[in-house]
Every structure is written in structure tokens, then in C-alpha cells.
C-alpha positions, 0 to 999 in steps of 0.5 A: 812386010810393014803392012803385015806387021800393021795388020797384025797389030790392028788385029791384036788391038781389036782382039783386046777390045773384044776381050775388054767389052766381054769382061765389062759385060760380065761385070755389069751382069754381076753388078745387076744380078745381086740387087735383082736377086735381093729384090726378088727374095724380098718380094717372096719374103713378103708373102706368108711362108709355110713353116714346118713344125721343126722350124717353128719349134726352133724359132720359139726355142721349143716354145720356151717364152709364152706371151699369152693364152686363150681358148684358141691356144697359146702365143709364144715369142720367137726369133727367125734366123734373120733376127726378126722377132715374131709372135707364134699363135699355136692353136690347140689341135684338139680344137680344130673344128670347122669354125677354127679352121675357117678362122685359120683360113680367114687369117691367111686369106685376108691379112696374108694378102695385105700390107699396111703400117697399121695392120699386123703383119702375118709372116707365115703359118704352120699346118702340120699334122701335129702343129697348127700355128700362125706367125705374126710380127712381134709387137712390144707393147701388147694390146691397147686393152691393157693401157685402158683398163687391163685385161687378158694380158694382166693387170693395168699397166702403170704407163698412162698414155698422154692424150696426144698418144691416144689420139694418134692410136685412134687415127692410126687404127682408123687408117688401118680399117680404112685401108681394109674397106676402101684401099684393098683390091678386095674389100675386107670387113674385120667384124671384131674391132676392139681394144684387145685386137689393136696392138701397139709397137714400141712407139705406140703405133697401132696395128689392127690384128686378129682377122679370124672373123674377117671376110673378103667382099667384092667392091661392087657388093654393098652387103655380105652374106653371113651365116650363124649370126652373132659375129663379133664381141658383145659390146662392140658388135653392131646391132645388125650382126645380132639381128636379121639385117644385112651386114656391111663394112659399117659393122666395123665403123660401129665397133670402132665407135665403141673403141673410141668411147673406151679411149675417151673414158679409159674404162670399159663401156659397160661397168656394173660396179658404177652407180647409176644406169647411165654411168654404168654404160659409158656411151649412154652417159656420154650422149647425155652429157653431150645433149646437156652441153656438158661434153667438157665434163666427160673429157675432164673426168677421163683426164682427171681434170688435167688436159690442155686446150689442143688435147681437149679439142681432140677429145671433143672431136673423138666424142662426136665421131664416136656418137656418129659411128654408133648410129643404129642405122648403118647408112647413118654411120660415116665411112672410115675415110670420113672418120679419119678426116674428122679425127684429123680436123680436116672435115667439119662435124655435124652435131650428132643425133641420139644414137641410142633412142632405139634402146629407149623405145624397144620395150622399156627395159634397162638400157644395159640389159637390152644392150648385152642380151643382144636382142635389139628391136628397131622402132619406127624412128629408125628409118629417119637415120638413113638420111642422116650424115655426120658431115656437112 
């Protein structure tokens, strides 16, 4: 009898143990599934999502808050259900020609597959019969353009950025372009780097935007095939984009150099209202002052004569880097990795050579008229640039 009782007790204990183990297993699964589901949802949310026209109208409150407009359409401020602020670029359906369709696909195909602190984030898109739109993260401070000289976003802002902030914007932008060129699985060439396409967060962190002209390329390909010619914005576009020359990521390096000049001068590179041809085109004037050993004059003018030692050094570095970036021969321009290192003072800079001699030797016309006509002619001296390097 005792043996039966003991056996029964042992069976009860074993049963209880099995029940406890099963209960613990269920709790463990419950504990693990929550974070895993959250993680998977986050991963899915990082990819651009497709919005319906009804969803887009809801998040923009029926398009009630306009941020800006252009030939492409209108940008509206919106808010997603999770409270995230967005900027919805709604395209004019009537303007959805082949070129606009290609730009639409380029945006989704390039920035939609990348994520970097210095690239604007594409949250999604809408491609309904009645609505074509791209939905980006909202950036509070707008574009760099308005802090340099005003522009499409309105008159010049009263906020004057300090040199340290401007230098940080230059470095951050360079890092964003470096990521596109050297760190993506496929190389991405932007082809339209300019202040209007550099957006700023609340703390002035720069983010490269507007990938409508961007192109993907395999890493082993040094050049890309472009059709149509004339890509980019005059004044920022590299000479090879307006000529029968191969195009590469060095086009972005050239454009970035032109942006550096405008940061240095806090003005547009081309200003016909200024007296004297060299001052009319700021990059040429910078070269003249550099060649004369008066680079401090450039810095003093752009800073109204007030700049500390550390900031002055940063400005002089930016000047030299800009002169290297806009070399006529693409092979003479530095990579964006080198640009970042030079701007951060981690790499010595070889004294730059004249990047504008081709303008002087191309037929004798005005420097500015030759620049803005988009008709460049190379000279016999251009081939020498292929052996130049901005770094020692």
C-alpha cells in the first residue's frame, strides 16, 4: 500500500514538473516573440512603403500645409499615424512625361535602397492614377541655399551660420556623397549636387536630397553612359556633362567644389551685379587671390573681417579643397574619401594648380560667358591635369 502511495506521489510531482516546464516554455516564447515582431516591423518600415492617394491626403490633412513649389509640383508637410513628420512632393500628373517618370524611378531606385545620416530618407511613394508623389523625412531648416543667399524658399534668412557650423555642413555633405560613391553596394552618382539639394535638420546636420538625376553603376565600371547630355544644373555641373566626355562620380566632386566656393563666399558663384569680371565669377576670384598669396582676403571678405584662428584655418582648407575639386580633368579631382580627410585636417593638401586655365585658352571670350554658355573647349594643356593629385 505504501509503495502505491509513494508511486502516486512521484507521478503527481512529475506531472507538476512537466506542467511547469510547459508553462515556462510558453512564457519564454511570449517574451521572445514581442521583440522579434517589433524588430521585423522596423525592418519592413525601413523600406519605402506605397501610400494610396487616400492615405496621402490624410497624412497631409488634405494638402493644407504647403512647403514650396516648382515646375515638378508642390511639396506639402504631413504627419504619419506614428507622429513622424514628412514632406510629400506631389508631382503634377500633367507633367508625367518620360523624363519625369525616369526621375521618379531614379528617386525610388537609389535613395530608396540606402540609409545614411547624411542622406535624406525616403519613407514612401504614391503612384495612383490621380496622384504621383514621393514622401520624405521632414527637415526643419530647409535647404542650405537660403542660409547662403536666399532662393526659392524665400528671402535670405536672418540666421547667420557660424564658420564651425558651415564647416560641419561641408564635411557632412562630403560624407554623404562619399557613401554614395564608395560605400553603397552599387555606386550611386547624384549628378545634381548644389545648395538647394542639401537639406538641414534642426541642428544643421546636412542631408543630400533630390536623386531625380542619380544613376546606379557597378563598382568595376569607371564611367557611366549618359544620354541626352546637359545633366545637372549650370554653374554646378562638371564640364564633361556638357561635352562629349565620359561621365563618372567625379562629376559630383566637381559640383561639391562649386558648393564649397558658395559656402566660402556666402554668395552665388556667378553674380553679374558685382564690378569686375573676376569678382563677377567668385571661383575665378578665389583662384586669383590664392595665386597672389592673399587667400586670407577671401576669408576676411566672406566673414566680414571677423574670424578666429581655428575657423580661418578651416576656411583656408575649404578654399584649397574647392580648387582641387573643380579641376577640369576628372582624373585630377580627388575622391570623396580624400575630400573628407582633407576637410577634417587628416590629410595634407598639395598646393592646387589653376583649375580655370582652359577657360583662358578656349578662344578668348569672357570667362563668365564661356562658363554659362555650357560650351567648353579643352586645350593641349588639359592632359597634364591627369597626372595631378591634391594629396601628397
